[in-house]
C-alpha positions as CSV (number, residue, x, y, z in Angstrom):
1,M,96.6,-26.7,19.6
2,L,93.3,-25.1,20.6
3,E,91.8,-22.1,18.9
4,A,88.6,-20.1,19.6
5,R,87.2,-17.4,17.4
6,D,84.2,-15.3,18.5
7,L,83.3,-18.0,21.0
8,V,80.1,-17.4,23.0
9,A,79.3,-19.6,26.0
10,Y,75.7,-20.1,27.2
11,R,74.0,-21.2,30.4
12,G,70.6,-22.3,29.2
13,D,69.5,-19.6,26.8
14,R,71.6,-16.9,28.4
15,R,74.8,-15.7,26.9
16,V,77.3,-15.5,29.8
17,A,80.8,-15.3,28.3
18,H,82.5,-14.2,25.1
19,A,86.1,-14.4,23.8
20,A,86.9,-12.8,20.4
21,R,90.1,-14.9,20.1
22,I,92.1,-17.5,22.0
23,D,95.1,-19.4,20.6
24,L,96.5,-22.0,23.0
25,A,99.9,-23.5,22.0
26,E,100.9,-27.0,22.9
27,G,102.5,-27.1,26.4
28,E,101.2,-23.6,27.3
29,H,99.7,-22.8,30.6
30,L,96.9,-20.2,30.4
31,A,95.1,-18.7,33.4
32,L,91.7,-17.1,33.0
33,L,91.6,-14.5,35.8
34,G,88.7,-12.3,36.9
35,P,86.4,-11.5,39.8
36,N,83.6,-13.8,41.0
37,G,80.7,-13.9,38.5
38,A,82.8,-12.6,35.6
39,G,82.1,-15.6,33.3
40,K,85.5,-17.3,33.7
41,S,84.0,-20.8,34.5
42,S,81.5,-20.6,31.7
43,L,84.2,-19.7,29.2
44,V,86.4,-22.6,30.2
45,L,83.5,-25.0,30.1
46,G,82.8,-23.6,26.6
47,L,86.4,-24.4,25.6
48,A,86.0,-27.9,27.1
49,A,82.7,-28.3,25.0
50,L,80.7,-28.9,28.2
51,V,78.2,-26.1,27.6
52,R,76.5,-24.8,24.5
53,T,78.5,-22.4,22.5
54,D,78.4,-20.3,19.3
55,G,81.5,-19.4,17.3
56,D,84.4,-21.5,16.1
57,L,86.3,-23.9,18.4
58,R,89.2,-25.7,16.7
59,Y,91.3,-28.6,18.1
60,R,94.5,-29.3,16.2
61,G,93.3,-27.3,13.3
62,A,89.9,-29.0,12.9
63,S,86.5,-27.6,14.1
64,V,85.1,-29.4,17.1
65,R,81.9,-31.0,15.7
66,D,81.9,-34.2,17.7
67,A,82.1,-33.1,21.3
68,D,82.4,-36.6,22.7
69,A,85.4,-37.4,20.5
70,Y,87.1,-34.1,21.5
71,R,86.5,-34.8,25.2
72,R,88.5,-38.0,25.0
73,H,91.5,-35.8,24.5
74,I,90.9,-33.5,27.5
75,A,90.4,-33.7,31.3
76,V,88.5,-31.3,33.6
77,V,89.0,-30.7,37.3
78,F,86.2,-28.9,39.1
79,Q,86.0,-26.8,42.2
80,R,84.6,-29.8,44.1
81,P,86.7,-33.0,43.9
82,L,83.6,-35.3,43.2
83,L,85.2,-38.4,44.7
84,L,83.3,-41.7,45.1
85,D,83.0,-43.9,48.2
86,R,85.9,-46.1,47.1
87,S,89.6,-46.2,47.7
88,V,91.9,-43.3,46.7
89,R,93.5,-45.6,44.1
90,E,90.1,-46.5,42.6
91,N,89.1,-42.9,42.4
92,A,92.4,-41.9,40.7
93,A,91.9,-44.8,38.2
94,L,88.2,-44.0,37.5
95,G,88.7,-42.2,34.2
96,L,90.9,-45.0,32.9
97,A,88.3,-47.6,34.0
98,L,85.7,-45.7,31.9
99,R,88.1,-45.9,28.9
100,G,88.4,-49.7,29.3
101,V,92.0,-49.7,30.4
102,S,93.1,-53.0,32.2
103,K,93.1,-52.9,36.0
104,R,96.9,-53.5,36.2
105,E,97.7,-50.6,33.9
106,R,95.1,-48.2,35.4
107,D,96.3,-49.0,38.9
108,A,99.9,-48.3,37.9
109,R,99.1,-45.0,36.2
110,A,96.9,-43.9,39.1
111,E,99.6,-44.7,41.6
112,T,102.2,-42.7,39.5
113,E,100.0,-39.6,39.5
114,L,99.1,-39.9,43.2
115,A,102.8,-40.1,44.0
116,R,103.5,-37.0,41.8
117,L,100.9,-35.1,43.9
118,S,102.3,-36.3,47.2
119,V,99.3,-38.5,48.1
120,G,100.7,-41.9,47.0
121,Q,100.7,-43.1,50.6
122,L,96.9,-42.7,50.7
123,A,96.2,-45.1,47.8
124,D,94.5,-47.8,50.0
125,R,92.5,-45.4,52.1
126,S,88.8,-44.6,51.6
127,A,88.4,-41.3,49.7
128,I,85.5,-40.3,52.0
129,G,87.8,-39.4,55.0
130,L,90.2,-37.2,53.1
131,S,90.8,-33.6,53.9
132,G,89.9,-31.0,51.3
133,G,93.4,-30.6,50.1
134,E,94.0,-34.4,49.9
135,A,90.7,-34.8,48.0
136,Q,91.6,-32.2,45.4
137,R,95.0,-33.8,44.9
138,V,93.3,-37.1,44.2
139,S,90.9,-35.3,41.8
140,I,93.9,-33.8,39.9
141,A,95.7,-37.1,39.9
142,R,92.6,-38.7,38.4
143,A,92.6,-36.2,35.5
144,L,96.3,-36.5,34.8
145,A,96.2,-40.3,34.9
146,T,94.1,-40.2,31.6
147,D,97.1,-38.5,30.0
148,P,95.0,-35.6,28.6
149,E,96.3,-33.4,25.8
150,I,94.6,-30.4,27.5
151,L,93.9,-30.1,31.2
152,F,91.1,-27.7,32.3
153,L,91.0,-26.6,35.9
154,D,87.9,-24.7,37.1
155,E,89.0,-22.9,40.4
156,P,90.3,-26.1,42.0
157,F,91.8,-24.3,45.0
158,S,89.0,-21.9,45.9
159,A,87.5,-24.0,48.7
160,L,90.9,-24.6,50.4
161,D,92.5,-22.8,53.3
162,A,95.5,-20.6,52.6
163,P,98.3,-22.9,53.7
164,T,96.7,-25.9,51.9
165,R,96.2,-23.9,48.8
166,E,99.7,-22.5,48.7
167,S,101.2,-26.0,49.1
168,L,98.9,-27.5,46.3
169,V,99.7,-24.6,43.9
170,A,103.4,-25.2,44.4
171,D,103.1,-28.9,43.8
172,L,100.8,-28.5,40.8
173,A,103.2,-26.0,39.2
174,R,106.0,-28.6,39.5
175,V,103.8,-31.4,38.1
176,L,102.7,-29.3,35.1
177,R,106.3,-28.5,34.3
178,E,107.3,-32.2,34.6
179,R,104.4,-33.4,32.5
180,G,104.4,-30.5,30.0
181,V,100.6,-30.8,29.7
182,T,98.7,-28.0,28.0
183,T,96.6,-26.3,30.7
184,V,93.7,-23.8,31.0
185,M,93.0,-22.7,34.6
186,V,90.3,-20.5,36.0
187,T,91.0,-18.5,39.1
188,H,90.2,-15.2,40.8
189,D,93.5,-15.2,42.7
190,R,96.3,-13.1,41.2
191,D,99.1,-15.1,42.9
192,E,97.8,-18.4,41.6
193,A,97.7,-17.0,38.0
194,L,101.3,-15.7,38.4
195,S,102.5,-19.0,39.8
196,L,101.0,-21.2,37.2
197,A,100.5,-19.3,33.9
198,D,102.6,-18.5,30.8
199,R,99.8,-16.1,29.7
200,I,96.8,-14.6,31.5
201,G,93.4,-13.8,30.1
202,V,91.4,-11.3,32.1
203,V,87.6,-11.8,32.0
204,M,85.4,-8.9,33.2
205,N,81.6,-8.8,32.9
206,G,81.5,-11.8,30.6
207,E,84.1,-10.6,28.1
208,L,87.7,-11.7,27.6
209,R,89.2,-8.2,27.8
210,Q,92.9,-8.8,27.8
211,L,95.1,-11.8,26.9
212,D,98.8,-11.4,27.3
213,T,101.9,-12.3,29.3
214,P,101.7,-11.9,33.1
215,E,104.2,-8.9,32.8
216,A,101.9,-7.1,30.3
217,V,98.7,-7.8,32.1
218,F,100.0,-6.7,35.5
219,G,102.2,-3.9,34.2
220,M,100.2,-2.6,31.2
221,P,96.5,-3.3,31.7
222,T,94.3,-2.2,28.8
223,D,91.7,-0.3,30.8
224,P,91.1,1.1,34.3
225,E,88.8,-1.8,35.4
226,I,91.5,-4.3,34.6
227,A,94.1,-2.1,36.3
228,A,92.1,-2.0,39.5
229,F,91.5,-5.8,39.5
230,V,95.2,-6.6,39.0
231,G,96.1,-4.4,42.0
232,I,97.0,-1.1,40.5
233,E,95.3,1.1,43.1
234,N,96.7,4.4,41.7
235,V,94.7,5.3,38.6
236,I,95.2,9.1,38.6
237,P,93.8,11.7,36.0
238,A,96.7,13.6,34.5
239,R,97.4,16.2,31.8
240,V,100.2,16.0,29.3
241,E,102.4,19.1,29.4
242,R,105.2,17.9,27.2
243,A,106.1,14.7,25.3
244,T,109.3,13.8,23.6
245,D,110.6,10.5,22.2
246,E,112.2,9.7,25.6
247,L,110.0,11.4,28.2
248,T,106.5,12.5,28.9
249,T,105.9,15.2,31.5
250,L,102.5,15.1,33.2
251,R,100.8,17.6,35.5
252,I,98.9,16.0,38.3
253,A,97.3,18.7,40.5
254,D,100.2,21.1,41.1
255,Q,102.9,18.5,40.7
256,H,105.0,17.4,37.7
257,V,105.4,13.7,37.0
258,E,107.9,12.3,34.5
259,V,107.3,9.0,32.7
260,T,109.1,7.2,30.0
261,E,105.9,5.8,28.4
262,P,104.4,8.0,25.5
263,P,100.9,9.3,26.1
264,P,98.0,7.5,24.4
265,A,97.6,8.8,20.8
266,G,95.6,12.0,20.6
267,D,94.9,12.0,24.3
268,D,96.3,15.0,26.4
269,F,94.4,13.9,29.5
270,P,95.4,10.3,30.2
271,L,95.1,8.2,33.3
272,M,98.4,7.4,35.1
273,C,98.4,3.8,36.5
274,L,101.0,3.1,39.2
275,R,101.3,0.0,41.4
276,P,101.5,0.7,45.2
277,D,104.5,-1.6,45.4
278,D,106.4,0.7,43.0
279,V,106.1,3.6,45.4
280,I,109.2,4.0,47.7
281,I,108.7,5.6,51.1
282,A,111.5,7.3,53.0
283,R,111.7,9.6,56.0
284,E,113.9,12.0,54.1
285,A,114.7,12.8,50.4
286,A,117.6,10.7,49.2
287,T,119.7,10.5,46.1
288,T,118.1,7.7,44.0
289,S,117.5,6.9,40.4
290,A,113.8,7.8,40.8
291,R,112.9,10.9,38.8
292,N,109.7,11.5,40.7
293,S,109.9,12.5,44.4
294,F,107.3,14.3,46.5
295,P,106.8,15.3,50.1
296,A,103.8,13.5,51.5
297,R,101.7,13.3,54.6
298,I,100.3,9.9,55.8
299,V,96.5,10.3,56.0
300,R,95.6,6.6,56.5
301,I,97.5,3.4,57.6
302,E,95.9,0.0,56.9
303,P,97.4,-3.4,57.6
304,I,96.8,-5.8,54.7
305,G,98.2,-9.3,55.4
306,R,102.0,-9.1,55.4
307,R,102.1,-5.5,54.1
308,T,100.9,-2.1,55.3
309,R,98.9,0.1,53.0
310,L,99.6,3.9,53.2
311,V,97.3,6.5,51.8
312,L,99.3,9.6,51.2
313,D,98.6,13.3,50.3
314,C,101.3,14.4,47.9
315,G,99.2,17.3,46.6
316,F,97.3,14.5,44.9
317,P,96.3,11.2,46.5
318,L,98.8,8.3,46.3
319,I,98.7,4.8,47.7
320,A,101.9,2.9,48.7
321,H,102.5,-0.5,50.1
322,V,105.4,-1.3,52.5
323,T,106.2,-4.4,54.4
324,R,105.0,-4.4,58.0
325,Q,108.6,-4.7,59.1
326,S,109.5,-1.6,57.2
327,A,106.5,0.3,58.7
328,R,107.7,-0.7,62.2
329,E,111.3,0.2,61.5
330,M,110.4,3.6,60.2
331,G,107.9,4.1,63.0
332,L,105.3,5.3,60.5
333,A,102.3,7.0,62.1
334,L,99.2,8.9,61.0
335,G,100.0,12.4,60.1
336,D,103.7,11.8,59.6
337,Q,105.6,13.6,56.8
338,V,107.5,11.3,54.5
339,V,108.9,11.3,51.0
340,A,107.2,9.3,48.3
341,S,109.2,8.5,45.1
342,F,108.9,6.3,42.0
343,K,110.9,5.7,38.8
344,A,109.8,7.2,35.5
345,T,109.8,3.7,34.0
346,V,107.0,2.2,36.2
347,P,103.8,4.2,35.4
348,H,101.5,3.1,32.6
349,L,99.3,5.5,30.8
350,L,95.8,4.7,29.7
351,P,93.4,6.8,27.6
352,R,90.7,8.6,29.7
353,I,87.4,6.8,29.5
354,R,84.9,9.3,28.2
355,H,81.1,8.8,28.3
């Protein structure tokens, strides 16, 4: 449905984002994920033909040369709801009014989308008194009421508190499934991307660096910077001791680690990437399917939301996450001796970055 080749987005005369290739299928939900200031919003505005671009942007196989004609097929939701001092119904129908749709039809379509987003009961209220979450629901309803072929969402949840954001993400995921509308969403929140996207593009330093399924992006990042951003805190230098078709044996400090992934071609000194959630902590060694098991000492304990982050000394530094309940039940304390283990199937190997 939408294709971009060597697309460069500008703010003024400054090049701010680049994507070598994007192919968006009809009905697909794509999330552009990255840290603040990475260029995600500029890239999505380029895809929506709202900023100056270079490169080739194609909609349904034809190059986008008439931006105004292309924009009639899309809708954009911004970080701020941008509602007028009118009723909720009038705000949700505004895009249709600008398209010349009759009042009866636009009110009916607006009310349908407001109901989908659980704010139908607010239709007669003034938009000025809405909460942040309610206002953003109205903004999304306004976009959907125009029946867009592509919906662009530019960090629509970033200004909301956590409970409001979680509720809106869940409702939006349901609505997008029901409507089947093709969607491109910008976010810096990993959970939002996982909840809403079929594929995830990671934007770092103005460049679309990886575009793949959520499983590939979060399990097999293409470089250490992406690995760190998607939550892989263990990026550990290793040396290949032996590699067969089925198993790679690494040496990390004085320990041997076995992984099922082959080493990067021609690289005997890869980086081993391991998610903290994939490290299992126990008080004593147990019979498990994990091929890698190490005695460890807890050198730091840090609460992080609903989990506890453990920094371990296994002869090499290792970070593990456990639930706060598990940490309490095991009575984990600074300096405790534990056993850290992980399966051979979970590490991902990256080539060492050499300068």
